[in-house]
MIVEXPA-965175 format. One record per residue: residue number from 1; residue in one letter; x, y, z of N, C-alpha, C in turn. Coordinates in Angstrom, 1 decimal, padded with zeros to 4 digits. Example, Ala and Ser with C-alpha at 12.3 -4.5 7.8 and 13.67 -1.06 7.14 Angstrom:
2
 pos code    npx    npy    npz   capx   capy   capz    cpx    cpy    cpz
   1    A  013.2 -005.7  007.8  012.3 -004.5  007.8  013.2 -003.3  007.8
   2    S  012.8 -002.2  007.1  013.7 -001.1  007.1  012.9  000.0  007.9
END
This chain:
297
 pos code    npx    npy    npz   capx   capy   capz    cpx    cpy    cpz
   1    M  000.9 -001.2  000.0  000.0  000.0  000.1  000.8  001.2  000.0
   2    D  000.6  002.2 -000.9  001.4  003.4 -001.0  000.9  004.5 -000.1
   3    L  001.4  004.7  001.2  001.1  005.6  002.2  000.9  007.0  001.6
   4    R  001.6  007.5  000.6  001.4  008.8  000.0 -000.2  009.1 -000.4
   5    G -000.9  007.9 -000.5 -002.0  008.3 -001.0 -003.3  008.2  000.1
   6    I -002.7  008.0  001.2 -003.6  007.9  002.4 -003.7  009.1  003.2
   7    D -004.8  009.7  003.3 -005.2  010.9  004.1 -005.3  010.6  005.8
   8    L -004.5  011.1  006.5 -004.4  010.6  007.8 -005.8  010.7  008.5
   9    N -006.7  011.8  008.0 -008.1  011.8  008.8 -008.8  010.7  008.3
  10    L -008.7  009.9  007.1 -009.4  008.9  006.9 -009.3  007.7  008.0
  11    L -008.1  007.6  008.4 -008.0  006.6  009.4 -008.5  007.0  011.0
  12    V -008.4  008.4  011.0 -009.1  008.8  012.3 -010.6  008.5  012.3
  13    S -011.1  008.8  011.2 -012.6  008.5  010.9 -012.8  007.2  011.1
  14    L -012.0  006.2  010.5 -012.2  004.5  010.5 -012.3  004.3  012.2
  15    D -011.3  004.9  012.9 -011.2  004.7  014.3 -012.5  004.9  015.0
  16    V -012.9  006.2  014.7 -014.4  006.5  015.2 -015.5  005.7  014.8
  17    L -015.6  005.5  013.7 -016.5  004.7  013.3 -016.5  003.2  013.6
  18    L -015.4  002.8  013.9 -015.3  001.4  014.3 -015.7  001.3  015.9
  19    A -015.6  002.6  016.5 -015.9  002.6  018.1 -017.4  002.7  018.1
  20    E -018.1  003.6  017.3 -019.5  004.0  017.3 -020.3  003.1  016.7
  21    R -019.7  002.4  015.5 -020.7  001.6  014.6 -021.9  002.3  014.3
  22    N -021.9  003.7  014.0 -023.1  004.4  013.6 -022.5  005.6  013.0
  23    V -022.9  005.9  011.7 -022.3  007.0  011.0 -022.8  008.3  011.7
  24    T -024.2  008.3  012.1 -024.5  009.6  012.7 -023.9  009.9  013.9
  25    R -023.6  009.0  014.7 -022.9  009.4  016.1 -021.6  009.7  015.8
  26    A -020.9  008.9  014.8 -019.6  009.0  014.5 -019.2  010.3  014.0
  27    A -020.2  010.8  013.0 -020.1  012.3  012.4 -020.1  013.2  013.5
  28    G -021.0  013.0  014.4 -021.1  013.9  015.4 -019.8  014.3  016.3
  29    R -019.2  013.0  016.6 -018.0  013.1  017.3 -016.8  013.9  016.4
  30    L -016.9  013.6  015.3 -015.9  014.1  014.3 -016.2  015.5  013.8
  31    Q -017.3  015.9  014.2 -017.8  017.4  013.9 -017.7  017.3  012.3
  32    L -018.5  016.3  011.6 -018.5  016.3  010.3 -020.0  016.0  010.0
  33    S -020.5  016.5  008.8 -021.8  016.2  008.3 -021.9  014.5  008.0
  34    Q -023.1  014.1  008.2 -023.2  012.7  007.9 -022.9  012.3  006.5
  35    P -023.2  013.3  005.4 -022.8  012.9  003.9 -021.2  012.8  003.9
  36    A -020.6  013.9  004.5 -019.1  014.2  004.6 -018.5  012.6  005.0
  37    L -018.9  012.4  006.1 -018.4  010.9  006.5 -018.7  009.8  005.8
  38    S -019.9  009.8  005.1 -020.3  008.6  004.2 -019.3  008.6  003.2
  39    T -019.0  009.7  002.6 -018.1  010.0  001.4 -016.6  009.4  002.0
  40    Q -016.3  009.7  003.2 -014.9  009.1  003.7 -015.2  007.8  003.9
  41    L -016.1  007.1  004.2 -016.3  005.6  004.4 -016.1  005.0  003.2
  42    A -016.7  005.4  002.1 -016.6  005.1  000.7 -015.1  005.1  000.4
  43    R -014.4  006.1  000.6 -013.0  006.2  000.1 -012.0  004.9  001.1
  44    L -012.5  004.9  002.2 -011.8  003.9  003.2 -012.1  002.5  002.5
  45    R -013.4  002.2  002.0 -013.4  000.9  001.5 -012.9  000.5  000.2
  46    Q -012.4  001.6 -000.6 -011.5  001.7 -001.7 -010.2  001.3 -001.3
  47    V -009.9  001.9 -000.4 -008.4  001.7  000.2 -008.2  000.5  000.7
  48    F -009.0 -000.1  001.5 -008.7 -001.4  002.2 -009.5 -002.6  001.2
  49    D -010.1 -002.2  000.3 -010.6 -003.2 -000.6 -011.6 -004.1  000.2
  50    D -012.5 -003.5  000.9 -013.4 -004.3  001.9 -014.4 -003.3  002.4
  51    P -015.4 -004.0  002.7 -016.8 -002.9  003.1 -016.5 -002.4  004.3
  52    L -015.7 -003.1  005.2 -015.5 -002.5  006.6 -016.7 -002.5  007.8
  53    L -017.7 -001.7  007.1 -019.0 -001.7  008.0 -020.1 -001.9  007.2
  54    L -020.8 -002.9  007.5 -022.3 -003.3  006.8 -023.4 -003.0  007.7
  55    P -024.6 -002.7  006.9 -025.7 -002.4  007.6 -026.1 -003.3  008.6
  56    S -026.4 -003.1  009.8 -027.0 -004.1  010.9 -028.0 -004.9  010.4
  57    E -028.3 -006.1  010.5 -029.6 -006.8  010.2 -030.7 -006.5  011.1
  58    S -030.5 -005.8  012.2 -031.6 -005.3  013.1 -031.9 -003.9  012.7
  59    G -031.2 -003.3  011.6 -031.8 -002.0  011.1 -031.0 -000.9  011.9
  60    R -030.3 -001.3  013.0 -029.6 -000.2  013.8 -028.2 -000.1  013.9
  61    G -027.6  000.8  013.2 -026.3  000.9  013.6 -025.4 -000.1  012.3
  62    M -024.2 -000.5  012.5 -023.5 -001.1  011.4 -022.7 -002.1  012.1
  63    T -022.3 -003.0  011.3 -021.7 -004.3  011.8 -020.2 -004.5  011.1
  64    P -019.1 -004.4  012.0 -017.9 -004.5  011.3 -017.8 -005.8  010.5
  65    T -016.8 -005.8  009.5 -016.4 -007.0  009.0 -015.2 -007.5  009.6
  66    A -015.0 -008.8  009.2 -013.9 -009.5  010.1 -012.5 -008.6  009.7
  67    R -012.4 -007.9  008.5 -011.2 -007.2  008.1 -011.2 -006.0  009.0
  68    A -012.3 -005.4  009.4 -012.5 -004.2  010.2 -012.1 -004.5  011.7
  69    L -012.5 -005.5  012.0 -012.2 -006.1  013.7 -010.8 -006.2  013.6
  70    A -010.1 -006.8  012.6 -008.7 -007.1  012.8 -007.9 -005.8  012.5
  71    L -008.4 -004.7  012.0 -007.8 -003.4  012.0 -008.0 -002.6  013.3
  72    A -009.0 -002.8  014.0 -009.3 -002.1  015.2 -008.2 -001.8  016.1
  73    A -007.7 -002.8  016.6 -006.5 -002.7  017.7 -005.4 -002.0  017.1
  74    P -004.7 -002.6  016.0 -003.4 -001.9  015.5 -003.8 -000.6  015.0
  75    L -005.0 -000.2  014.5 -005.2  001.2  014.1 -005.2  002.2  015.2
  76    R -005.9  001.6  016.5 -005.8  002.5  017.7 -004.5  002.8  018.1
  77    S -003.7  001.8  018.1 -002.2  001.8  018.6 -001.4  002.7  017.7
  78    A -001.7  002.7  016.2 -000.8  003.7  015.6 -001.1  005.0  015.7
  79    L -002.7  005.0  015.8 -003.1  006.6  016.0 -002.5  007.3  017.3
  80    K -002.4  006.4  018.4 -001.9  006.8  019.6 -000.5  007.4  019.5
  81    D  000.3  006.5  018.6  001.9  006.7  018.5  001.7  008.0  017.6
  82    V  001.2  008.3  016.5  000.9  009.3  015.9  000.8  010.7  016.7
  83    E -000.2  010.5  017.5 -000.7  011.7  018.6  000.7  012.0  019.6
  84    A  001.1  010.9  019.9  002.3  011.1  020.8  003.5  011.9  020.2
  85    V  003.8  011.5  018.8  004.7  012.3  018.1  004.4  013.8  017.9
  86    L  003.1  014.0  017.4  002.7  015.4  017.4  002.7  016.2  018.6
  87    R  002.3  015.4  019.7  002.4  016.3  021.0  003.7  016.4  021.6
  88    H  004.7  015.7  020.9  006.1  015.5  021.7  006.6  016.9  021.7
  89    Q  007.3  017.3  023.0  007.6  018.7  022.9  009.3  018.4  023.2
  90    P  010.3  018.8  022.3  011.6  018.2  022.6  012.2  019.0  023.8
  91    S  013.0  018.5  024.3  013.5  019.1  025.5  015.2  018.8  026.0
  92    F  015.8  019.4  026.6  017.1  019.2  027.0  017.3  019.5  028.5
  93    Y  017.7  018.5  029.1  018.0  018.5  030.7  019.6  018.3  031.0
  94    P  020.4  019.4  031.0  021.8  019.4  030.9  022.3  018.7  032.1
  95    R  021.6  018.3  033.2  022.2  017.4  034.3  022.0  016.0  034.0
  96    T  021.3  015.6  033.0  020.9  014.2  032.8  021.1  013.9  031.3
  97    D  020.9  014.6  030.3  020.9  014.2  029.0  022.5  014.3  028.3
  98    P  022.7  013.4  027.7  024.1  013.3  026.9  024.0  014.5  025.8
  99    R  025.3  015.1  025.8  025.4  016.0  024.5  026.8  016.5  024.5
 100    T  027.4  016.4  023.5  028.9  017.2  023.3  028.5  018.2  022.3
 101    F  028.8  019.4  022.7  028.7  020.7  021.9  029.9  021.0  021.4
 102    Q  029.9  021.6  020.1  030.9  021.9  019.2  030.8  023.5  019.0
 103    V  031.7  024.2  019.5  031.7  025.8  019.6  033.0  026.3  019.0
 104    A  032.8  027.0  018.1  034.0  027.7  017.3  034.1  029.2  017.9
 105    A  035.0  029.4  018.5  035.3  030.9  019.2  036.5  031.5  018.9
 106    S  036.5  032.7  018.7  037.6  033.5  018.2  038.5  033.5  019.5
 107    E  039.8  034.2  019.1  040.7  034.4  020.3  040.2  035.3  021.2
 108    H  039.5  036.4  020.6  039.0  037.3  021.7  037.8  036.5  022.7
 109    A  037.0  035.9  021.8  035.9  035.1  022.8  036.6  034.2  023.9
 110    M  037.6  033.6  023.5  038.1  032.5  024.5  038.8  033.4  025.7
 111    A  039.5  034.4  025.3  040.0  035.4  026.3  039.1  035.8  027.5
 112    V  038.1  036.3  026.8  037.1  036.9  027.6  035.9  036.1  028.2
 113    L  035.5  035.1  027.4  034.5  034.2  027.9  035.0  032.7  028.2
 114    G  035.9  032.2  027.6  036.4  030.8  028.0  036.4  030.3  029.3
 115    Q  037.0  031.0  030.2  037.2  030.6  031.6  035.7  030.6  032.1
 116    P  035.2  031.5  032.3  033.9  031.8  033.0  032.8  030.6  032.3
 117    L  032.8  030.6  030.9  031.9  029.6  030.3  032.3  028.2  030.9
 118    L  033.4  027.9  030.9  033.7  026.5  031.3  033.2  026.1  032.9
 119    Q  033.7  027.3  033.6  033.2  027.1  035.0  031.6  027.0  035.1
 120    R  030.8  027.7  034.3  029.3  027.5  034.3  029.0  026.2  033.9
 121    L  029.6  025.9  032.9  029.3  024.5  032.4  029.7  023.3  033.3
 122    A  030.7  023.5  034.0  031.0  022.4  035.1  030.1  022.4  036.1
 123    A  029.3  023.8  036.5  028.6  023.9  037.6  027.0  023.6  037.3
 124    E  026.8  023.4  036.0  025.4  023.6  035.7  024.9  022.2  034.7
 125    T  026.1  021.2  034.4  025.8  020.2  033.8  026.1  018.8  034.3
 126    G  025.6  017.7  033.9  025.9  016.4  034.3  027.1  015.7  033.6
 127    P  027.4  014.7  034.0  028.4  013.8  033.3  028.3  013.7  031.7
 128    G  027.3  013.7  031.5  027.0  013.6  029.8  027.3  014.4  028.9
 129    V  027.6  015.7  029.6  027.5  017.0  028.7  029.0  017.4  028.5
 130    G  029.5  017.5  027.3  030.7  018.2  027.3  030.9  019.2  026.1
 131    V  031.9  019.9  026.0  032.1  020.9  025.0  033.6  021.0  024.3
 132    T  033.4  021.0  023.1  034.7  021.1  022.4  034.7  022.5  021.8
 133    L  035.9  023.3  022.3  036.3  024.7  021.8  037.0  024.6  020.8
 134    R  037.1  025.4  019.7  037.9  025.4  018.6  038.1  026.8  018.0
 135    A  039.2  026.9  017.6  039.1  028.3  016.6  038.5  028.2  015.4
 136    P  037.8  029.3  014.9  037.1  029.1  013.7  038.1  028.8  012.6
 137    E  037.7  028.2  011.6  038.6  028.0  010.4  038.2  029.0  009.3
 138    A  039.3  029.8  008.8  039.2  030.7  008.0  038.5  030.3  006.6
 139    G  037.4  030.9  006.4  036.6  030.5  005.2  035.8  029.3  005.2
 140    R  035.8  028.6  006.3  034.9  027.5  006.5  033.8  027.8  007.5
 141    S  033.6  028.9  008.2  032.6  029.0  009.2  031.2  028.6  008.6
 142    T  030.8  029.2  007.5  029.6  028.9  006.6  029.4  027.4  006.5
 143    A  030.3  026.7  006.1  030.3  025.3  005.9  030.1  024.4  007.2
 144    Q  030.9  024.8  008.1  030.8  024.2  009.3  029.4  024.2  010.1
 145    L  028.9  025.6  010.1  027.5  025.6  010.6  026.4  025.0  009.6
 146    E  026.7  025.0  008.3  025.6  024.4  007.6  025.6  022.9  007.6
 147    Q  026.9  022.5  007.8  027.1  020.8  007.9  026.8  020.2  009.4
 148    G  026.5  021.0  010.3  026.4  020.6  011.6  027.8  020.3  012.3
 149    E  028.9  020.7  011.8  030.1  020.6  012.4  030.4  021.2  013.7
 150    V  029.8  022.6  013.4  029.7  023.4  014.7  028.4  023.8  015.1
 151    D  028.0  023.7  016.6  026.7  024.3  017.0  026.5  025.6  017.0
 152    L  027.5  026.5  017.3  027.5  027.8  017.6  029.0  028.4  017.3
 153    L  028.9  029.6  016.9  030.1  030.4  016.4  030.1  031.6  017.2
 154    I  031.2  032.0  018.0  031.3  033.2  018.7  032.6  034.0  018.0
 155    D  032.3  035.1  017.5  033.2  035.8  016.7  032.8  037.2  016.4
 156    A  033.7  038.0  015.9  033.5  039.5  015.5  032.5  039.5  014.6
 157    D  031.7  040.5  014.5  030.5  040.4  013.6  030.7  040.5  012.2
 158    S  032.0  041.2  011.9  032.4  041.1  010.5  032.8  039.7  009.8
 159    R  033.0  038.6  010.9  033.5  037.4  010.5  032.3  036.5  010.4
 160    V  031.1  036.9  011.0  029.9  036.1  011.0  029.4  035.8  009.7
 161    P  029.1  034.6  009.2  028.5  034.2  007.9  027.1  034.9  007.7
 162    R  026.8  035.3  006.5  025.5  035.7  006.2  024.5  034.7  006.3
 163    G  023.1  035.1  006.5  022.2  033.9  006.6  022.1  033.0  008.0
 164    M  022.9  033.5  008.9  022.9  032.8  010.1  022.1  033.6  011.1
 165    K  021.6  032.9  012.1  020.9  033.7  013.4  022.0  034.2  014.3
 166    T  021.8  035.3  014.8  022.9  036.1  015.4  022.2  037.0  016.7
 167    R  023.2  036.8  017.7  022.9  037.8  018.9  024.0  038.3  019.3
 168    L  023.9  039.8  019.7  025.1  040.4  020.2  025.4  040.0  021.4
 169    L  026.5  039.4  021.7  027.0  039.1  023.0  027.5  040.2  023.9
 170    L  028.5  041.1  023.3  029.0  042.0  024.1  029.8  043.0  023.2
 171    R  030.2  044.2  023.8  031.0  045.3  023.2  032.1  045.2  024.2
 172    D  033.3  045.5  023.5  034.6  045.6  024.3  035.7  046.6  023.8
 173    R  036.7  046.7  024.5  037.5  047.8  023.9  038.9  047.4  024.5
 174    L  040.1  047.8  023.6  041.4  047.5  024.1  041.8  048.4  025.1
 175    V  042.5  048.1  026.2  043.2  049.0  027.1  044.5  048.5  027.1
 176    M  045.4  049.3  027.5  046.8  048.9  028.0  047.0  048.4  029.4
 177    A  047.6  047.2  029.5  047.8  046.7  030.7  049.1  046.5  031.2
 178    Q  049.4  046.6  032.5  050.9  046.5  033.1  050.6  045.8  034.6
 179    R  051.7  045.4  035.0  051.7  044.5  036.2  051.6  045.6  037.3
 180    K  051.1  045.0  038.4  050.8  046.2  039.6  052.5  046.3  040.1
 181    G  052.8  047.6  040.5  054.1  048.0  040.9  054.9  048.1  039.9
 182    H  054.4  048.4  038.7  055.1  048.7  037.4  055.9  049.9  037.8
 183    P  057.2  050.1  037.2  058.1  051.1  037.4  057.4  052.4  036.7
 184    R  056.7  052.2  035.9  056.0  053.3  035.2  055.3  054.2  036.1
 185    G  054.8  053.5  037.2  053.7  054.3  038.1  052.3  054.0  037.5
 186    T  051.4  054.7  038.0  050.0  054.4  037.6  049.3  055.8  036.9
 187    G  050.3  056.8  036.6  049.6  057.9  036.0  049.1  057.6  034.5
 188    A  048.2  058.5  034.1  047.7  058.6  032.9  048.6  058.6  031.5
 189    L  048.1  058.0  030.7  049.2  057.6  029.7  049.1  058.9  028.7
 190    D  050.2  059.2  028.0  050.2  060.2  027.0  051.0  059.3  025.8
 191    L  050.7  059.9  024.6  051.3  059.1  023.2  052.8  058.8  023.5
 192    D  053.4  059.9  023.7  055.0  059.6  024.0  055.2  058.7  025.0
 193    G  054.6  058.7  026.3  055.0  057.6  027.2  054.7  056.3  026.8
 194    Y  053.5  056.2  026.0  053.1  054.9  025.6  053.9  054.4  024.6
 195    C  054.5  055.0  023.7  055.5  054.7  022.6  057.0  054.2  023.2
 196    A  057.2  054.8  024.2  058.5  054.7  024.9  058.4  053.2  025.6
 197    L  057.4  052.7  025.9  057.3  051.7  026.8  057.7  050.4  025.8
 198    R  058.1  049.2  026.4  058.2  048.0  025.6  056.9  047.0  025.7
 199    H  056.4  046.8  024.5  055.2  046.1  024.2  055.1  044.7  024.0
 200    V  054.1  044.0  024.5  053.7  042.6  023.9  052.6  042.8  022.8
 201    R  053.1  042.2  021.7  052.1  042.5  020.6  051.2  041.2  020.3
 202    V  050.1  041.3  019.9  049.2  040.4  019.8  048.7  040.3  018.3
 203    T  049.1  039.2  017.7  048.8  039.2  016.3  047.4  038.9  015.9
 204    A  046.7  038.5  017.0  045.1  038.1  016.9  044.3  039.3  017.3
 205    G  045.0  040.3  017.9  044.2  041.2  018.6  044.1  042.6  018.1
 206    G  044.0  042.7  017.0  043.7  043.9  016.3  045.0  044.7  015.9
 207    D  045.2  045.5  014.8  046.4  046.1  014.4  046.5  047.3  015.2
 208    L  047.3  047.5  016.2  047.6  049.0  016.9  048.7  049.7  016.1
 209    D  049.6  049.1  015.4  050.5  049.7  014.5  050.2  050.7  013.4
 210    E  048.9  050.2  012.9  048.4  051.0  011.8  048.0  052.2  012.3
 211    P  047.1  052.3  013.3  046.6  053.7  013.9  047.9  054.5  014.3
 212    L  048.9  054.0  014.9  049.9  054.8  015.5  050.7  055.3  014.2
 213    A  050.9  054.3  013.1  051.7  054.9  012.0  050.8  056.0  011.2
 214    G  049.6  056.0  011.6  048.7  057.0  011.0  049.1  058.6  011.7
 215    L  049.5  058.3  012.9  049.7  059.5  013.9  051.5  059.9  013.7
 216    G  052.1  058.9  012.7  053.3  059.4  012.7  054.3  058.6  013.9
 217    R  053.9  057.8  014.6  054.5  057.1  015.7  054.7  055.8  015.6
 218    Q  055.6  055.0  016.4  055.8  053.9  016.3  056.0  053.2  017.8
 219    R  055.6  051.9  018.2  056.0  051.5  019.5  057.0  050.5  019.6
 220    Q  057.5  050.3  020.4  058.7  049.2  020.6  058.2  047.9  021.1
 221    V  058.1  047.1  020.2  057.5  045.6  020.4  058.7  044.7  020.9
 222    A  058.4  044.3  022.2  059.5  043.4  022.8  059.3  041.9  022.6
 223    C  058.0  041.6  022.4  057.3  040.1  022.4  056.2  040.3  021.4
 224    T  056.2  039.2  020.5  054.9  039.1  019.9  054.4  037.8  019.9
 225    V  053.1  037.4  020.5  052.5  036.2  020.4  051.1  036.1  019.7
 226    G  050.8  035.2  019.4  049.4  035.0  018.6  048.2  035.3  019.2
 227    Q  048.2  035.2  020.6  046.7  035.2  021.2  046.9  036.2  022.5
 228    F  045.5  036.4  023.0  045.7  037.4  024.1  045.9  036.5  025.5
 229    L  045.6  035.2  025.5  045.5  034.3  026.6  046.8  034.4  027.5
 230    P  047.8  034.2  026.8  049.1  034.3  027.6  049.7  035.4  028.1
 231    V  049.1  036.6  027.7  049.6  037.9  027.9  049.7  038.4  029.2
 232    P  048.6  038.1  030.2  048.5  038.3  031.5  049.7  037.9  032.2
 233    E  050.1  036.6  032.0  051.2  035.9  032.6  052.5  036.4  032.2
 234    I  052.6  037.0  030.9  053.8  037.5  030.6  054.1  038.8  031.2
 235    L  053.0  039.7  031.3  052.9  041.1  031.9  053.4  041.1  033.6
 236    R  052.7  039.9  034.0  053.0  039.9  035.4  054.6  039.3  035.8
 237    A  055.2  038.9  034.8  056.5  038.4  035.0  057.6  039.5  034.4
 238    S  057.0  040.5  034.0  058.0  041.4  033.1  057.6  043.0  033.5
 239    D  058.5  043.9  032.8  057.8  045.2  032.9  057.4  045.7  031.6
 240    W  057.0  044.6  030.8  056.4  045.1  029.4  055.0  045.3  029.7
 241    V  054.4  045.9  028.6  053.0  046.4  028.6  052.2  045.6  027.7
 242    G  050.9  045.6  027.5  050.1  045.0  026.4  048.9  045.6  026.3
 243    A  048.2  045.5  025.1  046.9  045.8  024.7  046.0  044.8  024.9
 244    L  045.0  044.7  025.8  044.1  043.5  026.1  042.7  044.0  026.1
 245    P  041.6  043.2  025.8  040.3  043.3  026.0  040.2  043.8  027.5
 246    A  039.3  044.9  027.7  039.0  045.5  029.1  038.5  044.5  029.9
 247    R  037.6  043.5  029.3  037.0  042.5  030.2  037.8  041.4  030.5
 248    Q  039.1  041.1  029.8  039.9  040.2  030.0  040.7  040.6  031.3
 249    V  041.2  042.1  031.1  042.1  042.6  032.1  041.2  042.6  033.5
 250    A  040.0  042.8  033.5  039.3  043.1  034.5  039.2  041.6  035.5
 251    R  039.4  040.6  034.6  039.6  039.4  035.7  040.9  039.1  036.4
 252    H  041.8  040.0  035.9  043.0  039.8  036.4  043.4  041.2  037.3
 253    A  042.2  041.7  037.8  042.6  043.1  038.5  043.3  043.1  039.9
 254    D  043.4  041.9  040.3  044.3  041.7  041.5  045.7  041.9  041.2
 255    T  046.3  041.4  040.0  047.6  041.7  039.5  048.0  042.6  038.4
 256    L  047.1  043.1  037.7  047.1  044.0  036.5  046.4  045.2  036.7
 257    D  046.9  046.4  036.5  046.3  047.6  036.3  046.0  048.0  034.7
 258    S  045.1  048.7  034.5  044.6  049.1  033.2  044.4  050.5  032.8
 259    F  044.7  051.0  031.8  044.9  052.4  031.4  044.4  052.4  030.0
 260    E  043.5  053.7  029.8  042.9  053.8  028.3  044.3  054.3  027.5
 261    L  043.9  053.6  026.3  044.9  053.9  025.3  045.0  055.5  024.8
 262    P  046.1  056.1  024.6  046.0  057.5  024.4  045.9  057.7  022.9
 263    F  045.1  056.8  022.2  044.9  057.2  020.9  043.6  056.3  020.5
 264    E  042.9  056.5  019.4  041.8  056.0  019.1  041.9  054.5  018.4
 265    V  041.2  053.4  018.7  041.3  052.3  018.2  040.0  051.6  017.9
 266    P  039.7  050.9  016.9  038.3  050.3  016.9  037.8  049.5  017.9
 267    G  036.7  049.6  018.5  036.0  048.8  019.4  035.9  047.5  018.9
 268    L  035.6  046.6  020.1  035.5  045.2  019.7  034.2  044.6  020.1
 269    T  033.7  043.8  019.2  032.4  043.5  019.5  032.5  041.7  019.4
 270    L  031.5  041.0  019.9  031.4  039.5  020.0  029.9  039.3  019.7
 271    Q  029.9  038.3  018.5  028.3  038.0  018.2  028.4  036.5  018.4
 272    L  027.1  036.0  018.7  026.8  034.4  018.8  026.1  034.2  017.7
 273    A  026.7  033.1  016.8  025.9  032.9  015.5  025.4  031.4  015.5
 274    W  024.3  031.0  014.9  024.1  029.7  014.8  023.1  029.5  013.6
 275    H  023.1  028.3  013.0  022.3  027.9  011.7  020.9  028.1  012.0
 276    P  019.9  028.6  011.2  018.5  028.8  011.4  017.7  027.5  011.8
 277    R  018.4  026.3  011.3  017.7  025.0  011.7  017.6  024.6  013.2
 278    N  018.6  025.5  014.0  018.9  025.0  015.3  018.1  026.3  016.2
 279    Q  017.4  027.1  015.5  016.6  028.2  016.3  015.8  027.8  017.4
 280    A  015.1  026.4  017.2  014.3  026.1  018.4  014.9  024.5  018.9
 281    E  016.1  024.4  018.5  016.6  023.0  018.9  017.0  023.2  020.6
 282    P  016.4  022.4  021.5  016.5  022.6  022.9  017.8  022.8  023.5
 283    A  018.7  021.9  023.0  020.1  021.9  023.6  020.9  022.9  022.9
 284    V  020.8  023.3  021.9  021.5  024.5  021.4  020.8  025.8  022.1
 285    T  019.4  025.8  022.1  018.9  026.8  022.6  019.6  027.3  024.2
 286    W  019.5  026.2  024.8  020.0  026.1  026.3  021.4  026.7  026.3
 287    L  022.3  026.1  025.5  023.7  026.8  025.4  023.8  028.2  025.0
 288    R  022.9  028.6  024.1  023.0  030.1  023.7  022.7  030.9  024.8
 289    E  021.8  030.5  025.8  021.3  031.3  027.0  022.3  031.2  028.0
 290    L  022.9  030.2  028.1  024.1  029.9  029.0  025.3  030.9  028.6
 291    I  025.6  030.8  027.3  026.7  031.8  026.9  026.3  033.4  027.0
 292    A  025.0  033.5  026.8  024.3  035.1  026.8  024.6  035.3  028.3
 293    G  024.3  034.5  029.2  024.4  034.9  030.5  025.7  035.2  031.1
 294    V  026.7  034.4  030.3  028.0  034.6  031.0  028.5  035.8  030.3
 295    A  028.1  036.2  029.0  028.8  037.6  028.7  028.1  038.7  029.4
 296    K  026.7  038.7  029.6  026.1  039.5  030.6  026.8  039.9  031.8
 297    S  027.2  038.6  032.5  027.9  038.8  033.9  029.4  039.3  033.7
END
């Protein structure tokens, strides 16, 4: 039998007809007219190649055929299963449900959100939940989200693929950080004093040399690293200074002092992005809200 030619409503009507064995009463339960239900019964007889229900010899109601009696129980069971599917509300319980999330996070995102995010996950999930944090792959973010390799992307808005659902997580800015007790002291920075210091340059942290060059100035680079994450440890162990996201420096306020840069630099933003198919997916929705809460705090 080709199920594509079957209207599910016909099976619902057959179930009620077998229960009532009376077209008038069945039509009332189904909120159909008697002629409409009679038309459906005629179609059911064609589908099953069986009369299904015959006029009762007593003249009252209808008598099911042997085929109809054999159909009654499995039909009722099948309709219950369909009803359960239609009523099912997907859910995710992080303390009991298993799930390994795949999150692509930029270096800025890792520096600002990585540690508190992992702390929240450890506190709010059970042993079945894990997360893989990876750097976004240049030119592959769209494919990774479309193919399900990545559940969520956290990156600057300029690097979020078009066509994805997005949510602004935070706005940040670069500040200069130095160790507490630095010989420079804690006075406000001017451009001359800034350029005279020895700097840790972060290749993934925005280009500060270009705006300085636009002012006809140049800083002294003592060390170049690829990421923000190791810079606080480097600064604590030296008299070098470095430009870091303000939110990252705030987490190290016990050992680092921060100062506004003495020249204009572009601000930093982080967007959370996901594929539209995951808009209502419970597990991904739960993680989105968790990440948004971490960013807000």
